[in-house]
C-alpha positions, 0 to 999 in steps of 0.5 A: 477470518476467525475461528468459530466452532473449530472452523474458519469463517470469513465475513458474512459467514463465508467458508474460505474452503468453499471459496477455494473449491469455487475459484481454485488456488492460489486465491486472493480474498479481500473483506470490504468490511475490514477496509471500511472499518479501517477508513472509518477508524482513521477518519474518526481519529481526526477532528480537524475539519478539512481532513482528507484521506488519499488512498495510496493505491500502489497497495492494491489497484483492483478497480473494485477496491479503489471504487469502494474507497472512493465511495467512502470519501477517499482521494487517491495517491498515485505513483505512476501515470498508469495509477492515475489513469486507473483512478480516473477509471474508478471514478476519482475526480482529477482534483482528488488525485495526487501524482507523486512519481519518483524519477519519472520522465518529463513525458510522464509528468506531461501526461499527468498534467494533461489528465488534470491531477495534482502534481507532486515534484520531488527533485530540484532538476524537475522543478527547475525545468517545470517553469519552461513547460508548465509554468501555469500548473501549480505544484506540490513539493515533496520534502525529505525531513531526514527522519527514520520512522521505523520499519526496515531500510527497504520501506523507510524513505525519509532518511538522509540517504533516501532517493525520495524527496527534496532534502529539507537542507535544500530549501533555500535552493528551492525557494530560489528556483520557485522565485526565479521561475515564478512557480505556484507552490500549492502544497507541501508533502512528506512520506517517511516510510512504512511501519511508523512505531513512534507517533512523536517521530511522525509529529516531529516530521510534521513540525519540520514541514510546518516550519517549511510551509511558512516560506510558501504563502499560497499553500492550499494543502499539506500532505503528511504521507502515511506509513501507519503500522498494522499488527502482523502477530498476536500482541504486535504493536501498531501505530496509535492512530487515535493518539496521532489523530488527536495530537496532529489535529490540534497541532495542525489547527494551531499551525493554520492560525499562525499561517493565517488561513485553514489549509487542507490536511491530507494523509496517504494510507495504503497498507493501513486500509487494505493489509488486514482485509486480505488473505492468500489461500494456497493448497498444500502440494506436498509435506516433505521431511528432511534430516532437519526440517519438515516442509509444507510445500504449496501451490504458490511461491514468491511469484504471488507473495514476495514480501517475506522474501523481499522485506523479511515480513511476517504473515500469520499462517494457518491450516484452514482445512484442519485448524484443530489438529495437533500443531507441528513445527513446519517451514512453509515454502513455495513451488518456485525454482528459488528459495521462497520461504514464507515462514520458518519454524512455525507451529501449524496444525498438522497438515497433509497434501490437499489442505488449504493453507491461509496467510493473513495480512495479504491485502497490501502488496500481495497481488500488486507485486505478483509476477509470472516468474517460472511462467506461472499464472497470477491468482484470481481475486475475490471481494466479500462485499455486503456478505457475498463473494464477488470474483473481481479478477479472473485467474490468468491463462496460458493465453495471457502469458503469450498475448503480447508476444510477437512471433518472428517469421521463420521461427 
């Protein structure tokens, strides 16, 4: 969304204010052209021939977004069997889906096996049980390289205290289990977490995985996860994917020569692909002046966009209705019966009741982490595709809130 002739305009010249009139607020809007741009940028950064992007669909599982990425050539990275089912519904082939759960039950693993997808195991106890039930099913192993890749503690998952993955220091134990159970290990995987700031740290993790890979002679692929950072603020730093692609392609090709054959190289971006495509639009319900603060109160809250409260994440906030008014200092808050502050002391064009307020970088983990807290409805979703706006999820109704409730006789 850009400011053109003192008016905010979206892809194809679409007016976000008209979208809000048509579909109401709060409203999530995604721009397909941005998703395509991000996919092609990442794909073009790697010149290794057997390179594959798997979309980390936990970022946004609307089937239309998943279909778009499949058409672009992506596979799917899934962290639950439900995401596997959605990926299959979106047209992904089982072999293009990697199932990487955390603390999933034996039963859920069994469901994934029946669906025929690639299995990624991140705990030795599950690996020890694998040969008893699924000996003929090859597995990938998620290794924790014990690296801090950037971001805060809630989104960094490769450090030594993380619940994710099998410690690289437990590799001798893993090798004994694999040999004892007669398991087929077809892949190795790591994911260090979001907001990678230093390409060299990511490459160091890759080297750790390459060294481990030499102990597994039958690998088909190595999956290096993702965590590529996108910019949130003006002049914000981001992962240099071009530098990463150049260096990692060369290093992986060199490793494959040493290994003896060409393996598939996989990465799993989620936020990188969809974050910048998304916007959340909300309506100013009240401007409230207190003794120390001026609040813009919205018709949305942490029930629709929890990232600022949960992660402390930054989202650019603008007055879409009157972008040229003189800026004032506001604290932007939601309508939930909790402290749900989206941003404090922000310079925003002067707002009045009824103005549409827009949040940038809302494509990843926005709608997906939304809830019905305070019994409020989750928003509608719109996709701008080939210059036209398409409703891709209806706003919830009171019927949706009670659909699965069961009445007790006599009450």
